[in-house]
C-alpha positions as a Markdown table, in Angstrom:
| # | Residue | x | y | z |
|---|---|---|---|---|
| 1 | Unk | 7.5 | 14.1 | -2.8 |
| 2 | Unk | 7.4 | 10.3 | -2.6 |
| 3 | Unk | 4.5 | 9.1 | -0.5 |
| 4 | Unk | 2.0 | 11.7 | -1.8 |
| 5 | Unk | -0.3 | 11.1 | -4.7 |
| 6 | Unk | -3.8 | 10.3 | -5.9 |
| 7 | Unk | -5.8 | 8.4 | -3.3 |
| 8 | Unk | -8.1 | 5.4 | -3.9 |
| 9 | Unk | -11.2 | 4.3 | -2.0 |
| 10 | Unk | -12.0 | 1.0 | -0.3 |
| 11 | Unk | -13.2 | -0.4 | -3.7 |
| 12 | Unk | -9.9 | 0.4 | -5.3 |
| 13 | Unk | -11.5 | 3.2 | -7.4 |
| 14 | Unk | -10.0 | 6.7 | -7.7 |
| 15 | Unk | -11.2 | 8.9 | -4.8 |
| 16 | Unk | -12.9 | 11.8 | -6.5 |
| 17 | Unk | -14.6 | 14.7 | -4.8 |
| 18 | Unk | -15.4 | 17.3 | -7.5 |
| 19 | Unk | -15.1 | 21.0 | -6.5 |
| 20 | Unk | -16.8 | 23.5 | -8.8 |
| 21 | Unk | -16.2 | 27.2 | -9.3 |
| 22 | Unk | -18.9 | 29.9 | -9.4 |
| 23 | Unk | -19.7 | 29.1 | -13.0 |
| 24 | Unk | -20.2 | 25.4 | -12.2 |
| 25 | Unk | -17.1 | 24.2 | -13.9 |
| 26 | Unk | -15.1 | 21.4 | -12.2 |
| 27 | Unk | -11.8 | 22.9 | -11.0 |
| 28 | Unk | -10.6 | 20.0 | -8.8 |
| 29 | Unk | -11.6 | 16.4 | -8.6 |
| 30 | Unk | -9.0 | 13.7 | -7.6 |
| 31 | Unk | -8.1 | 13.7 | -3.9 |
| 32 | Unk | -4.4 | 14.0 | -3.2 |
| 33 | Unk | -2.8 | 12.9 | 0.1 |
| 34 | Unk | -0.5 | 10.5 | 1.8 |
| 35 | Unk | -0.3 | 7.2 | 0.0 |
| 36 | Unk | 1.9 | 5.2 | 2.4 |
| 37 | Unk | -1.0 | 3.2 | 3.8 |
| 38 | Unk | -2.7 | 2.5 | 0.5 |
| 39 | Unk | 0.7 | 1.5 | -1.1 |
| 40 | Unk | 1.5 | -0.8 | 1.8 |
| 41 | Unk | -2.0 | -2.4 | 1.6 |
| 42 | Unk | -1.8 | -2.9 | -2.1 |
| 43 | Unk | 1.7 | -4.5 | -1.8 |
| 44 | Unk | 0.4 | -6.8 | 0.9 |
| 45 | Unk | -2.6 | -8.1 | -1.0 |
| 46 | Unk | -1.0 | -8.3 | -4.4 |
| 47 | Unk | 0.9 | -11.3 | -5.7 |
| 48 | Unk | 4.2 | -11.2 | -7.6 |
| 49 | Unk | 3.7 | -10.3 | -11.2 |
| 50 | Unk | 0.5 | -8.2 | -10.7 |
| 51 | Unk | 2.5 | -4.9 | -10.9 |
| 52 | Unk | 3.5 | -4.4 | -14.5 |
| 53 | Unk | 6.4 | -2.0 | -13.7 |
| 54 | Unk | 7.9 | -4.2 | -11.0 |
| 55 | Unk | 6.9 | -7.9 | -11.4 |
| 56 | Unk | 8.9 | -9.0 | -8.3 |
| 57 | Unk | 6.7 | -6.8 | -6.1 |
| 58 | Unk | 3.9 | -8.4 | -4.1 |
| 59 | Unk | 3.4 | -10.3 | -0.9 |
| 60 | Unk | 0.2 | -12.3 | -1.4 |
| 61 | Unk | -0.8 | -12.0 | 2.2 |
| 62 | Unk | -3.9 | -14.2 | 1.9 |
| 63 | Unk | -1.6 | -17.2 | 1.6 |
| 64 | Unk | -0.7 | -16.8 | 5.3 |
| 65 | Unk | -4.0 | -18.5 | 6.2 |
| 66 | Unk | -2.4 | -21.8 | 5.1 |
| 67 | Unk | 0.9 | -21.2 | 6.8 |
| 68 | Unk | 2.3 | -20.6 | 10.3 |
| 69 | Unk | 5.9 | -19.5 | 9.5 |
| 70 | Unk | 5.4 | -15.8 | 10.6 |
| 71 | Unk | 9.2 | -15.2 | 10.5 |
| 72 | Unk | 9.2 | -15.9 | 6.8 |
| 73 | Unk | 6.1 | -13.6 | 6.3 |
| 74 | Unk | 7.8 | -10.8 | 8.1 |
| 75 | Unk | 10.8 | -11.2 | 5.9 |
| 76 | Unk | 8.6 | -11.1 | 2.7 |
| 77 | Unk | 6.8 | -8.1 | 3.9 |
| 78 | Unk | 10.0 | -6.2 | 4.8 |
| 79 | Unk | 11.7 | -7.1 | 1.4 |
| 80 | Unk | 8.7 | -6.0 | -0.6 |
| 81 | Unk | 8.2 | -2.7 | 1.2 |
| 82 | Unk | 11.9 | -1.9 | 0.9 |
| 83 | Unk | 11.6 | -2.7 | -2.8 |
| 84 | Unk | 9.0 | 0.0 | -2.9 |
| 85 | Unk | 11.4 | 2.4 | -1.3 |
| 86 | Unk | 10.1 | 2.3 | 2.2 |
| 87 | Unk | 12.2 | 2.2 | 5.3 |
| 88 | Unk | 10.7 | -0.4 | 7.6 |
| 89 | Unk | 11.4 | 0.1 | 11.3 |
| 90 | Unk | 9.1 | -2.6 | 12.7 |
| 91 | Unk | 6.9 | -5.4 | 11.7 |
| 92 | Unk | 4.9 | -7.2 | 14.4 |
| 93 | Unk | 3.2 | -10.3 | 13.1 |
| 94 | Unk | 2.2 | -13.0 | 15.6 |
| 95 | Unk | -1.2 | -14.2 | 14.5 |
| 96 | Unk | -3.3 | -13.8 | 11.4 |
| 97 | Unk | -5.4 | -11.0 | 13.0 |
| 98 | Unk | -2.4 | -9.1 | 14.4 |
| 99 | Unk | -0.3 | -7.3 | 11.9 |
| 100 | Unk | 1.4 | -4.0 | 12.7 |
| 101 | Unk | 3.8 | -2.3 | 10.3 |
| 102 | Unk | 5.9 | 0.9 | 11.0 |
| 103 | Unk | 7.3 | 2.1 | 7.7 |
| 104 | Unk | 7.9 | 5.4 | 5.8 |
| 105 | Unk | 9.4 | 6.5 | 2.6 |
| 106 | Unk | 12.9 | 7.8 | 2.7 |
| 107 | Unk | 13.0 | 11.6 | 2.5 |
């Protein structure tokens, strides 16, 4: 199912929580869960060309600090999330510290 996968932590490392059986052997490790938020975050902070499989993917949101054309940034965000296969229902972006995105993967 799209939108479910291996999670990463705040340092962009694999989120690993080992579980051991009675003999002490590791039977589980990587944490699996909903990836919609981490995928959206990675797309927002990445620049075009940083994803090897899809070089056109990436918003480069840190550049918004030098810009005030929020309409263009909403367009960029929407296009990139749709390129990832997400359906974007709303992007609210008025100031640098106010960004709300409602998006989900198509079922």
